[in-house]
MDAnalysis code that builds the backbone (N, CA, C; Angstrom):
import MDAnalysis as mda
import numpy as np

u = mda.Universe.empty(675, n_residues=225, atom_resindex=np.repeat(np.arange(225), 3), trajectory=True)
u.add_TopologyAttr("name", ["N", "CA", "C"] * 225)
u.add_TopologyAttr("resid", np.arange(1, 226))
u.add_TopologyAttr("resname", ["UNK", "UNK", "UNK", "UNK", "UNK", "UNK", "UNK", "UNK", "UNK", "UNK", "UNK", "UNK", "UNK", "UNK", "UNK", "UNK", "UNK", "UNK", "UNK", "UNK", "UNK", "UNK", "UNK", "UNK", "UNK", "UNK", "UNK", "UNK", "UNK", "UNK", "UNK", "UNK", "UNK", "UNK", "UNK", "UNK", "UNK", "UNK", "UNK", "UNK", "UNK", "UNK", "UNK", "UNK", "UNK", "UNK", "UNK", "UNK", "UNK", "UNK", "UNK", "UNK", "UNK", "UNK", "UNK", "UNK", "UNK", "UNK", "UNK", "UNK", "UNK", "UNK", "UNK", "UNK", "UNK", "UNK", "UNK", "UNK", "UNK", "UNK", "UNK", "UNK", "UNK", "UNK", "UNK", "UNK", "UNK", "UNK", "UNK", "UNK", "UNK", "UNK", "UNK", "UNK", "UNK", "UNK", "UNK", "UNK", "UNK", "UNK", "UNK", "UNK", "UNK", "UNK", "UNK", "UNK", "UNK", "UNK", "UNK", "UNK", "UNK", "UNK", "UNK", "UNK", "UNK", "UNK", "UNK", "UNK", "UNK", "UNK", "UNK", "UNK", "UNK", "UNK", "UNK", "UNK", "UNK", "UNK", "UNK", "UNK", "UNK", "UNK", "UNK", "UNK", "UNK", "UNK", "UNK", "UNK", "UNK", "UNK", "UNK", "UNK", "UNK", "UNK", "UNK", "UNK", "UNK", "UNK", "UNK", "UNK", "UNK", "UNK", "UNK", "UNK", "UNK", "UNK", "UNK", "UNK", "UNK", "UNK", "UNK", "UNK", "UNK", "UNK", "UNK", "UNK", "UNK", "UNK", "UNK", "UNK", "UNK", "UNK", "UNK", "UNK", "UNK", "UNK", "UNK", "UNK", "UNK", "UNK", "UNK", "UNK", "UNK", "UNK", "UNK", "UNK", "UNK", "UNK", "UNK", "UNK", "UNK", "UNK", "UNK", "UNK", "UNK", "UNK", "UNK", "UNK", "UNK", "UNK", "UNK", "UNK", "UNK", "UNK", "UNK", "UNK", "UNK", "UNK", "UNK", "UNK", "UNK", "UNK", "UNK", "UNK", "UNK", "UNK", "UNK", "UNK", "UNK", "UNK", "UNK", "UNK", "UNK", "UNK", "UNK", "UNK", "UNK", "UNK", "UNK", "UNK", "UNK", "UNK", "UNK", "UNK", "UNK"])
u.atoms.positions = np.array([
    [-5.230, 34.019, 3.285],
    [-5.897, 32.720, 3.615],
    [-5.700, 31.504, 3.090],
    [-5.104, 30.019, 3.292],
    [-4.664, 28.935, 3.372],
    [-5.928, 28.509, 2.096],
    [-5.917, 27.615, 0.810],
    [-6.694, 27.275, 0.181],
    [-7.004, 25.985, 0.879],
    [-8.177, 25.650, 0.896],
    [-8.163, 23.811, 1.297],
    [-8.099, 22.866, 0.573],
    [-8.286, 23.514, -0.481],
    [-8.061, 22.169, -1.714],
    [-6.413, 21.614, -1.256],
    [-5.957, 22.498, -0.756],
    [-4.032, 21.719, -0.982],
    [-4.171, 20.539, -0.315],
    [-5.630, 20.838, 0.858],
    [-5.028, 20.182, 1.999],
    [-6.221, 18.413, 1.802],
    [-6.649, 18.306, 0.981],
    [-7.605, 18.100, 0.948],
    [-7.422, 16.167, -0.261],
    [-7.157, 15.477, 0.856],
    [-6.556, 13.611, 0.735],
    [-7.527, 13.033, 0.519],
    [-7.312, 12.229, -0.479],
    [-8.456, 10.655, -0.855],
    [-8.075, 9.759, 0.101],
    [-9.415, 9.528, -0.244],
    [-10.249, 7.814, 1.167],
    [-9.336, 6.578, 0.359],
    [-9.298, 6.170, 0.919],
    [-8.544, 4.704, 0.704],
    [-8.649, 3.745, 1.433],
    [-8.594, 2.737, 0.758],
    [-9.396, 0.876, 2.093],
    [-8.515, 0.417, 1.292],
    [-7.749, 0.342, 3.077],
    [-7.147, -0.619, 2.302],
    [-7.650, -1.982, 2.713],
    [-7.077, -3.224, 2.212],
    [-8.152, -4.523, 1.990],
    [-6.688, -5.798, 2.334],
    [-6.633, -6.108, 3.475],
    [-5.634, -6.986, 4.190],
    [-5.285, -6.689, 5.118],
    [-5.981, -7.421, 6.755],
    [-4.520, -6.500, 7.004],
    [-3.179, -7.365, 7.672],
    [-2.556, -6.664, 8.891],
    [-1.272, -8.016, 9.173],
    [-0.009, -6.846, 8.657],
    [1.279, -7.864, 9.646],
    [2.462, -7.314, 9.032],
    [2.792, -5.881, 7.808],
    [2.689, -6.662, 6.895],
    [2.534, -6.045, 5.102],
    [1.638, -4.887, 5.520],
    [0.550, -4.901, 5.676],
    [-0.549, -3.355, 5.565],
    [-0.130, -2.733, 6.580],
    [0.822, -3.131, 7.535],
    [1.613, -1.648, 9.117],
    [2.137, -1.636, 8.018],
    [3.474, -2.406, 7.676],
    [4.136, -1.416, 6.630],
    [3.734, -0.302, 5.137],
    [2.503, -0.715, 4.806],
    [2.221, -0.222, 3.748],
    [1.752, 1.144, 4.281],
    [0.839, 0.917, 5.735],
    [0.428, 2.821, 5.810],
    [1.705, 3.551, 6.418],
    [2.709, 2.988, 7.040],
    [3.923, 3.745, 7.203],
    [4.178, 4.939, 5.264],
    [3.793, 3.842, 4.782],
    [3.989, 3.784, 3.378],
    [3.165, 5.394, 2.960],
    [1.467, 5.396, 3.504],
    [0.622, 5.517, 2.443],
    [0.987, 6.899, 3.113],
    [0.827, 6.954, 4.371],
    [1.115, 8.332, 6.288],
    [2.459, 9.134, 5.622],
    [3.134, 8.251, 5.030],
    [4.390, 9.443, 4.398],
    [3.745, 9.883, 3.179],
    [2.966, 9.869, 2.162],
    [2.473, 10.560, 1.127],
    [2.647, 12.269, 1.573],
    [1.165, 11.743, 2.271],
    [0.900, 12.257, 2.831],
    [-0.567, 13.087, 1.793],
    [-1.124, 12.101, 0.648],
    [-2.055, 12.146, -0.252],
    [-3.248, 11.837, 0.172],
    [-3.275, 10.940, 1.206],
    [-4.399, 9.678, 1.421],
    [-4.702, 10.050, 2.989],
    [-6.727, 9.773, 2.857],
    [-6.680, 9.444, 4.141],
    [-6.699, 8.019, 4.591],
    [-6.669, 6.775, 4.886],
    [-6.881, 5.530, 5.709],
    [-8.416, 5.290, 6.242],
    [-9.638, 4.979, 5.655],
    [-10.540, 4.455, 6.215],
    [-10.688, 3.143, 6.924],
    [-9.610, 2.929, 6.405],
    [-10.232, 1.801, 7.621],
    [-9.338, 0.604, 6.934],
    [-9.596, -0.945, 7.455],
    [-8.718, -2.480, 7.379],
    [-10.439, -2.585, 6.788],
    [-9.805, -3.631, 5.870],
    [-10.962, -4.540, 5.701],
    [-10.056, -5.930, 5.435],
    [-10.616, -7.263, 6.404],
    [-9.822, -8.118, 7.030],
    [-11.186, -9.713, 6.216],
    [-10.106, -10.768, 6.254],
    [-10.987, -11.554, 6.133],
    [-11.973, -11.812, 7.645],
    [-13.037, -12.867, 6.470],
    [-13.893, -13.782, 7.962],
    [-12.997, -13.993, 9.144],
    [-14.030, -13.755, 9.795],
    [-13.164, -14.626, 11.256],
    [-11.552, -13.941, 11.896],
    [-11.167, -13.046, 11.003],
    [-9.629, -12.539, 11.772],
    [-10.575, -11.525, 12.598],
    [-9.727, -11.711, 14.477],
    [-10.052, -11.319, 15.712],
    [-9.234, -9.720, 15.047],
    [-8.965, -8.768, 14.597],
    [-8.542, -7.225, 15.284],
    [-9.385, -6.311, 14.406],
    [-9.229, -5.473, 15.383],
    [-10.432, -4.443, 15.679],
    [-9.779, -3.476, 14.920],
    [-8.492, -3.360, 14.901],
    [-7.415, -2.106, 14.414],
    [-6.304, -2.320, 14.472],
    [-5.409, -1.689, 13.838],
    [-4.265, -1.599, 13.602],
    [-3.899, -0.510, 13.128],
    [-2.757, -0.983, 13.785],
    [-2.034, 1.542, 13.890],
    [-2.998, 2.583, 14.060],
    [-4.519, 2.682, 14.906],
    [-4.938, 3.375, 14.706],
    [-6.091, 3.534, 13.910],
    [-5.485, 2.305, 13.178],
    [-7.734, 2.328, 12.510],
    [-8.215, 1.120, 12.007],
    [-9.363, 1.611, 12.148],
    [-10.418, 0.592, 12.726],
    [-10.795, -0.155, 11.349],
    [-10.852, -1.577, 11.854],
    [-10.876, -2.563, 10.510],
    [-12.280, -2.466, 10.603],
    [-13.289, -1.718, 9.316],
    [-14.488, -1.592, 9.281],
    [-14.985, -2.339, 8.403],
    [-14.442, -3.825, 7.351],
    [-15.479, -5.281, 7.632],
    [-14.848, -6.066, 7.113],
    [-15.712, -7.501, 6.468],
    [-14.787, -8.108, 6.176],
    [-14.730, -8.411, 4.423],
    [-14.362, -9.644, 3.443],
    [-14.029, -9.271, 2.477],
    [-15.574, -9.449, 2.064],
    [-16.644, -9.936, 2.669],
    [-18.200, -10.629, 2.633],
    [-18.780, -8.629, 2.106],
    [-17.347, -8.169, 2.802],
    [-18.616, -6.121, 2.953],
    [-18.056, -5.510, 1.979],
    [-17.472, -6.374, 0.855],
    [-16.673, -4.949, -0.095],
    [-17.304, -4.227, -1.160],
    [-17.868, -4.926, -1.573],
    [-19.144, -4.326, -2.466],
    [-19.425, -3.293, -1.797],
    [-20.355, -3.381, -0.732],
    [-20.779, -1.599, 0.139],
    [-19.738, -0.690, -0.015],
    [-18.749, -1.644, 0.436],
    [-17.529, -0.824, 0.860],
    [-17.014, 0.241, 0.080],
    [-16.860, -0.097, -1.520],
    [-16.176, 0.058, -2.251],
    [-17.164, 1.420, -2.552],
    [-18.382, 1.068, -3.136],
    [-19.364, 1.771, -3.118],
    [-19.210, 2.991, -2.241],
    [-18.770, 2.924, -1.265],
    [-18.590, 4.219, -0.050],
    [-17.186, 4.474, -0.797],
    [-16.269, 3.962, -0.792],
    [-15.267, 4.170, -1.905],
    [-14.101, 3.716, -1.976],
    [-13.914, 3.685, -3.914],
    [-13.516, 3.082, -4.405],
    [-12.605, 2.862, -4.889],
    [-11.560, 3.623, -4.317],
    [-9.992, 3.702, -3.763],
    [-9.664, 3.135, -3.280],
    [-9.128, 1.870, -3.528],
    [-8.341, 0.594, -2.846],
    [-6.676, 0.306, -2.922],
    [-6.205, -0.916, -1.368],
    [-5.109, -1.010, -2.368],
    [-5.418, -2.407, -1.714],
    [-3.816, -2.913, -2.219],
    [-4.318, -4.987, -0.959],
    [-3.579, -4.801, -0.350],
    [-3.786, -5.524, 0.361],
    [-2.471, -4.998, 1.516],
    [-2.071, -6.165, 2.037],
    [-2.586, -7.465, 2.105],
    [-2.064, -8.390, 1.800],
    [-0.515, -8.729, 1.329],
    [0.507, -9.596, 1.936],
    [1.027, -9.913, 2.201],
    [1.226, -10.649, 1.307],
    [2.768, -11.053, 0.693],
    [3.422, -11.833, -0.846],
    [4.084, -12.496, -0.624],
    [3.985, -14.762, 0.108],
    [5.683, -15.026, -0.032],
    [5.784, -15.978, -0.960],
    [4.881, -17.561, -1.432],
    [5.488, -18.112, -2.315],
    [4.269, -18.372, -3.354],
    [3.360, -17.416, -2.428],
    [2.280, -17.016, -3.687],
    [1.850, -15.826, -3.981],
    [1.524, -15.716, -5.746],
    [0.389, -15.139, -5.228],
    [-1.279, -14.622, -5.637],
    [-1.428, -15.841, -5.113],
    [-3.198, -16.204, -5.800],
    [-3.792, -15.356, -4.210],
    [-3.903, -15.082, -2.989],
    [-4.937, -14.192, -2.662],
    [-4.370, -13.087, -2.755],
    [-3.374, -12.008, -3.898],
    [-3.072, -10.380, -4.169],
    [-4.069, -11.444, -5.427],
    [-3.997, -11.781, -5.766],
    [-4.888, -11.425, -7.262],
    [-6.058, -11.694, -7.333],
    [-6.323, -12.260, -6.470],
    [-7.794, -12.914, -6.360],
    [-9.122, -11.613, -6.040],
    [-8.224, -10.930, -4.675],
    [-8.168, -9.739, -4.196],
    [-8.641, -8.404, -5.316],
    [-7.254, -8.520, -5.711],
    [-7.225, -7.543, -7.447],
    [-8.297, -7.936, -7.873],
    [-8.702, -9.115, -8.186],
    [-9.512, -8.338, -9.209],
    [-11.093, -8.392, -9.193],
    [-11.440, -8.834, -7.799],
    [-12.330, -8.985, -6.820],
    [-13.074, -6.850, -6.805],
    [-11.628, -6.389, -6.496],
    [-11.535, -5.014, -6.390],
    [-11.766, -4.722, -7.438],
    [-11.635, -5.140, -8.734],
    [-11.694, -4.557, -9.997],
    [-13.311, -4.517, -10.343],
    [-14.155, -5.335, -10.101],
    [-15.026, -6.402, -11.128],
    [-15.994, -5.783, -10.405],
    [-15.720, -5.311, -8.939],
    [-16.330, -4.407, -7.551],
    [-16.820, -2.718, -7.842],
    [-16.091, -2.472, -9.172],
    [-15.762, -1.061, -9.944],
    [-14.124, 0.057, -8.462],
    [-13.637, -0.610, -7.840],
    [-12.919, -0.729, -7.474],
    [-12.203, 0.017, -8.492],
    [-10.920, 1.494, -7.908],
    [-9.499, 1.571, -8.581],
    [-8.515, 1.391, -7.777],
    [-7.539, 1.364, -8.260],
    [-6.057, 1.144, -7.691],
    [-5.089, 2.205, -8.095],
    [-5.235, 2.974, -7.139],
    [-3.473, 4.055, -7.343],
    [-2.241, 3.456, -7.396],
    [-2.268, 3.746, -7.535],
    [-0.299, 3.482, -7.630],
    [0.289, 4.163, -6.137],
    [1.277, 3.875, -5.199],
    [1.854, 4.499, -3.977],
    [2.660, 4.398, -3.989],
    [3.890, 5.407, -4.099],
    [5.070, 5.473, -4.084],
    [5.631, 6.420, -2.868],
    [6.428, 5.789, -2.213],
    [6.841, 6.363, -0.502],
    [7.808, 7.776, -1.054],
    [8.325, 8.989, -1.147],
    [8.687, 9.708, -0.609],
    [9.761, 9.666, -1.170],
    [10.713, 8.494, -0.305],
    [11.924, 8.050, 0.261],
    [12.141, 7.355, -1.221],
    [12.050, 6.617, -1.566],
    [12.356, 6.074, -3.047],
    [12.473, 6.890, -3.970],
    [13.193, 6.559, -5.425],
    [13.525, 7.475, -6.458],
    [12.410, 6.111, -7.231],
    [12.413, 7.156, -8.163],
    [11.665, 6.604, -9.215],
    [12.447, 7.409, -10.320],
    [13.137, 6.704, -11.191],
    [13.424, 8.036, -12.785],
    [12.051, 8.300, -13.729],
    [13.070, 9.130, -14.145],
    [11.466, 9.406, -15.116],
    [11.462, 7.947, -16.665],
    [10.206, 8.110, -17.100],
    [10.639, 7.029, -18.045],
    [9.910, 6.073, -17.683],
    [9.376, 5.461, -16.867],
    [9.104, 4.883, -16.081],
    [7.402, 3.982, -15.799],
    [7.045, 2.948, -16.208],
    [6.154, 2.971, -16.270],
    [5.478, 1.594, -14.842],
    [4.714, 1.963, -13.877],
    [4.208, 1.643, -12.885],
    [2.538, 1.449, -13.395],
    [1.995, -0.289, -12.608],
    [0.824, -0.787, -13.121],
    [-0.137, 0.259, -11.536],
    [-0.886, -0.171, -11.878],
    [-2.480, 0.254, -10.828],
    [-1.763, -0.316, -9.173],
    [-1.993, -0.159, -8.316],
    [-2.386, -0.781, -7.065],
    [-0.952, -1.222, -7.184],
    [0.179, -0.860, -7.854],
    [1.641, -0.945, -7.052],
    [2.183, -0.855, -5.725],
    [3.006, -0.292, -5.081],
    [3.313, 0.243, -3.906],
    [5.091, -0.047, -4.186],
    [5.472, 1.214, -3.957],
    [6.633, 1.615, -4.101],
    [7.945, 2.237, -2.848],
    [7.789, 1.380, -2.065],
    [8.753, 1.521, -0.565],
    [9.643, 1.722, -0.575],
    [9.796, 2.109, 1.014],
    [10.632, 2.923, 0.873],
    [12.198, 3.154, 1.166],
    [12.823, 3.585, 0.367],
    [14.298, 3.961, -0.096],
    [14.559, 2.532, -1.686],
    [13.337, 2.363, -1.799],
    [13.593, 1.368, -2.910],
    [14.069, 2.495, -4.379],
    [14.828, 1.215, -5.369],
    [15.080, 2.126, -6.550],
    [14.813, 1.858, -7.908],
    [13.706, 2.563, -8.954],
    [13.381, 2.231, -9.938],
    [13.776, 2.634, -11.106],
    [15.216, 2.134, -11.851],
    [15.636, 3.247, -12.962],
    [14.475, 3.766, -14.173],
    [15.712, 4.143, -14.579],
    [14.769, 4.321, -16.124],
    [14.965, 3.586, -17.216],
    [13.428, 3.949, -18.055],
    [12.544, 2.894, -19.147],
    [12.432, 1.120, -17.989],
    [12.372, 1.283, -17.194],
    [12.066, 0.461, -16.597],
    [10.546, -0.044, -16.233],
    [10.009, -0.983, -15.950],
    [8.209, -1.632, -16.550],
    [7.860, -2.243, -15.476],
    [6.922, -1.804, -14.722],
    [6.194, -2.736, -12.865],
    [4.782, -3.375, -13.469],
    [4.528, -4.020, -13.322],
    [2.764, -4.927, -14.039],
    [2.076, -3.750, -12.357],
    [0.753, -4.170, -12.669],
    [0.440, -3.802, -11.333],
    [0.065, -5.048, -10.462],
    [-0.147, -4.734, -8.978],
    [-0.430, -5.494, -8.030],
    [0.709, -6.061, -7.623],
    [1.923, -5.014, -7.684],
    [3.399, -5.072, -6.982],
    [3.688, -4.987, -6.120],
    [4.873, -4.882, -5.682],
    [5.311, -4.994, -3.923],
    [6.340, -4.880, -4.725],
    [7.157, -3.866, -4.289],
    [8.710, -3.072, -4.072],
    [8.736, -2.812, -3.053],
    [9.810, -3.771, -2.106],
    [9.338, -3.443, -0.894],
    [10.751, -3.013, -0.329],
    [11.263, -2.426, 0.357],
    [11.822, -1.721, 0.543],
    [13.367, -1.615, 1.022],
    [14.077, -0.621, -0.174],
    [15.962, -0.848, -0.450],
    [15.204, -1.921, -1.610],
    [14.908, -2.104, -1.938],
    [14.644, -3.202, -3.811],
    [15.222, -2.653, -4.662],
    [15.457, -2.969, -5.702],
    [15.530, -1.912, -6.791],
    [15.836, -3.060, -7.825],
    [15.222, -2.564, -9.262],
    [15.037, -2.625, -10.265],
    [15.564, -0.742, -10.864],
    [16.984, -2.014, -12.345],
    [17.667, -1.461, -13.273],
    [16.980, -0.941, -14.446],
    [17.954, 0.049, -15.130],
    [17.355, 0.282, -16.615],
    [17.261, -0.432, -17.386],
    [16.002, -0.562, -17.467],
    [14.887, -1.340, -19.025],
    [14.646, -2.724, -18.202],
    [14.465, -2.941, -17.149],
    [14.338, -4.183, -16.331],
    [12.717, -4.025, -16.517],
    [12.279, -5.204, -17.185],
    [10.763, -5.294, -16.218],
    [10.085, -6.015, -15.655],
    [8.774, -5.438, -15.138],
    [8.614, -6.623, -13.789],
    [6.457, -7.236, -14.218],
    [6.055, -8.427, -13.925],
    [5.533, -8.695, -14.066],
    [4.470, -8.495, -13.300],
    [2.893, -8.877, -13.332],
    [1.951, -8.700, -12.276],
    [2.066, -9.087, -11.083],
    [2.136, -8.896, -9.967],
    [1.183, -9.442, -8.897],
    [3.077, -10.342, -8.634],
    [3.944, -9.478, -8.750],
    [5.531, -10.099, -7.515],
    [5.774, -8.629, -6.909],
    [6.449, -9.876, -5.999],
    [6.849, -9.167, -4.374],
    [8.373, -9.758, -4.702],
    [8.884, -8.083, -4.894],
    [10.425, -7.888, -4.880],
    [10.509, -7.350, -3.545],
    [11.135, -8.558, -2.942],
    [11.747, -7.875, -1.187],
    [12.268, -7.442, -0.862],
    [12.633, -7.012, 0.686],
    [13.633, -6.342, 1.039],
    [15.249, -6.154, 0.244],
    [16.211, -4.815, -0.150],
    [17.440, -5.339, -0.894],
    [17.598, -6.126, -2.294],
    [16.458, -6.885, -2.487],
    [16.959, -7.591, -3.741],
    [16.821, -6.502, -5.056],
    [17.340, -7.055, -5.575],
    [18.016, -6.589, -6.653],
    [17.468, -6.624, -8.487],
    [17.081, -6.267, -8.769],
    [16.783, -6.619, -10.322],
    [17.588, -5.955, -11.789],
    [18.731, -6.291, -11.862],
    [19.551, -6.117, -12.872],
    [18.915, -5.582, -14.231],
    [19.822, -4.671, -15.026],
    [18.886, -3.756, -16.036],
    [18.938, -5.181, -17.008],
    [18.148, -4.593, -17.978],
    [17.000, -4.996, -18.823],
    [16.860, -6.359, -18.666],
    [16.581, -7.428, -17.078],
    [16.181, -8.522, -17.147],
    [14.405, -8.564, -17.000],
    [13.466, -9.546, -17.334],
    [11.983, -9.952, -17.158],
    [12.037, -10.971, -16.505],
    [10.935, -9.874, -15.364],
    [10.259, -11.506, -14.485],
    [8.946, -11.137, -14.936],
    [9.213, -12.266, -14.754],
    [7.111, -13.078, -15.059],
    [6.003, -12.580, -14.404],
    [5.175, -12.537, -14.271],
    [4.041, -12.192, -13.497],
    [3.956, -13.296, -12.405],
    [4.125, -13.066, -11.428],
    [3.650, -13.619, -9.798],
    [4.883, -13.904, -9.513],
    [5.817, -13.710, -9.328],
    [7.385, -14.087, -8.761],
    [7.262, -13.550, -7.121],
    [8.047, -14.250, -6.628],
    [8.189, -13.446, -5.428],
    [10.433, -14.109, -5.468],
    [10.690, -12.841, -4.670],
    [12.294, -12.434, -4.875],
    [12.790, -12.556, -3.313],
    [12.888, -13.280, -2.793],
    [13.400, -13.031, -1.742],
    [14.239, -12.146, -0.586],
    [14.645, -11.663, -0.149],
    [15.379, -10.417, 0.852],
    [17.015, -10.814, 0.319],
    [17.862, -10.186, 0.018],
    [18.978, -9.804, -0.744],
    [18.896, -11.126, -2.286],
    [17.775, -11.181, -2.953],
    [18.064, -12.031, -3.860],
    [18.837, -10.969, -5.022],
    [19.607, -11.289, -6.415],
    [20.327, -10.700, -7.372],
    [19.985, -11.138, -8.732],
    [19.291, -10.299, -9.217],
    [18.850, -11.380, -11.240],
    [19.543, -10.431, -11.597],
    [21.175, -11.573, -12.470],
    [21.891, -10.738, -12.936],
    [21.118, -10.346, -14.136],
    [22.394, -9.242, -14.903],
    [22.437, -8.127, -16.392],
    [21.538, -9.383, -17.415],
    [19.672, -8.908, -18.087],
    [19.615, -9.133, -18.989],
    [18.603, -11.142, -18.951],
    [18.800, -10.882, -17.080],
    [18.034, -12.498, -17.550],
    [16.470, -12.891, -16.872],
    [15.762, -13.337, -17.554],
    [14.524, -14.094, -17.972],
    [14.069, -14.969, -16.231],
    [12.998, -14.406, -16.281],
    [12.403, -15.491, -14.776],
    [10.865, -15.758, -15.480],
    [10.414, -17.165, -15.372],
    [9.251, -17.390, -16.060],
    [7.968, -17.146, -14.768],
    [7.082, -16.908, -14.987],
    [5.769, -16.636, -14.084],
    [5.879, -17.994, -12.697],
    [4.802, -17.540, -11.797],
    [4.986, -18.248, -11.086],
    [6.197, -18.860, -10.090],
    [7.331, -18.317, -9.767],
    [8.851, -18.583, -9.472],
    [9.034, -18.083, -8.606],
    [9.656, -18.429, -7.496],
    [9.476, -18.357, -5.931],
    [12.078, -17.913, -6.167],
    [12.222, -17.216, -5.982],
    [13.495, -17.106, -5.968],
    [14.121, -16.717, -4.417],
    [14.792, -17.667, -3.736],
    [14.823, -17.821, -2.294],
    [15.428, -16.312, -1.801],
    [15.504, -15.873, -0.195],
    [16.307, -15.174, -0.087],
    [17.999, -15.136, 0.034],
    [18.350, -14.238, -0.649],
    [19.761, -14.020, -1.110],
    [20.484, -15.221, -1.989],
    [19.849, -15.145, -3.005],
    [20.131, -16.510, -4.535],
    [20.197, -15.090, -5.443],
    [21.683, -16.011, -6.219],
    [21.688, -15.255, -7.180],
    [21.583, -15.651, -8.419],
    [21.023, -15.231, -9.256],
    [20.414, -15.838, -10.717],
    [21.262, -15.718, -11.321],
    [21.253, -16.613, -12.192],
    [22.890, -16.894, -13.171],
    [21.831, -16.560, -14.520],
    [21.463, -17.102, -14.639],
    [21.101, -18.197, -15.787],
    [19.204, -17.746, -15.839],
    [18.863, -18.055, -17.231],
    [17.517, -17.314, -17.208],
    [16.296, -18.702, -16.761],
    [15.717, -18.838, -16.003],
    [14.863, -19.404, -15.280],
    [13.693, -20.029, -16.110],
    [13.759, -20.770, -17.154],
    [12.445, -21.378, -17.817],
    [11.510, -22.328, -17.765],
    [11.628, -23.024, -15.781],
    [10.575, -23.372, -15.454],
    [10.223, -22.942, -14.543],
    [9.048, -22.603, -13.806],
    [8.116, -22.885, -12.409],
    [9.039, -23.363, -11.290],
    [9.462, -22.701, -10.188],
    [9.595, -23.898, -8.948],
    [9.922, -22.407, -7.972],
    [11.004, -23.472, -7.497],
    [11.358, -22.541, -6.080],
    [13.225, -22.773, -6.569],
    [13.903, -21.632, -6.761],
    [15.308, -21.220, -7.097],
    [15.788, -20.771, -5.455],
    [16.899, -21.902, -4.865],
    [18.097, -21.655, -4.004],
    [18.856, -21.259, -4.261],
    [19.972, -19.870, -3.368],
    [21.273, -20.801, -3.776],
    [22.127, -20.087, -4.814],
    [23.649, -19.446, -4.279],
    [24.029, -18.873, -5.701],
    [25.363, -20.059, -5.824],
    [24.637, -20.437, -7.465],
    [24.011, -19.722, -8.709],
    [22.321, -20.287, -7.805],
    [21.422, -19.978, -8.265],
    [20.603, -20.215, -8.136],
    [19.863, -21.547, -8.359],
    [19.272, -22.608, -7.844],
    [19.044, -24.127, -8.714],
    [18.015, -24.685, -7.652],
    [17.037, -25.389, -8.416],
    [15.600, -25.706, -8.140],
    [15.519, -25.903, -7.528],
    [14.878, -26.608, -6.649],
    [14.683, -27.020, -5.044],
    [13.342, -28.078, -5.275],
    [13.864, -29.457, -5.731],
    [13.111, -29.759, -6.703],
    [11.564, -30.640, -5.604],
    [12.650, -30.868, -4.415],
    [11.589, -30.933, -3.309],
    [9.897, -29.689, -2.820],
    [10.536, -29.146, -3.454],
    [9.152, -27.924, -2.893],
    [8.995, -26.654, -3.519],
    [8.495, -27.883, -4.901],
    [8.112, -26.531, -6.057],
    [6.576, -26.795, -5.962],
    [6.087, -25.731, -6.295],
    [4.390, -25.436, -5.746],
    [3.835, -25.895, -6.455],
    [2.494, -26.031, -6.101],
    [0.915, -26.755, -6.678],
    [1.188, -26.351, -8.635],
    [1.417, -27.366, -9.079],
    [1.311, -27.050, -10.696],
    [2.076, -26.664, -11.917],
    [3.204, -26.462, -10.880],
    [4.829, -25.931, -11.275],
    [4.663, -27.563, -12.509],
])
């Protein structure tokens, strides 16, 4: 008779609905390791379920929900700012929650790679040898992180973005789809790199950068930069 322990899945609570959550659900399901017990939405959200999983409460219910299901994942998306994901991550930890690392079985993660708690490595992403990724990051479909690169906490590397070898990306950065950072370049925290932009030089002042080569868009600098 088969060992029933082999089929036991870890209960997992998803915090934040919407399109990114739907994509993460597919990644979580593909691992075969977790049972999604439900989704936590913002107060006043209209949705009652997503992809067959119920909305089990709002952010106001987090304390009791985490007592029941300690393993959580932040599934709110991240575009220009990481503030909401950071706030939820810190709230979950303060309430005693735990953040597993989720890696798609269709991604390739090399040996001797460090990945922080709550990070999701999505389908067909590549994380090469000696790379380091901080906590609560999104490494989206087909994103590539090359050898020796480091990615700070709360970053989102969008679809098909590329961080080449020995780069350093500060915390809370966003790289748009197909953005590329050339070998050995550094980007300061809380910087946005637009879709298809090419970073050819170190970025030393936070802001929004677009184009090839990437230049700062002074009219759209994030607040406080």
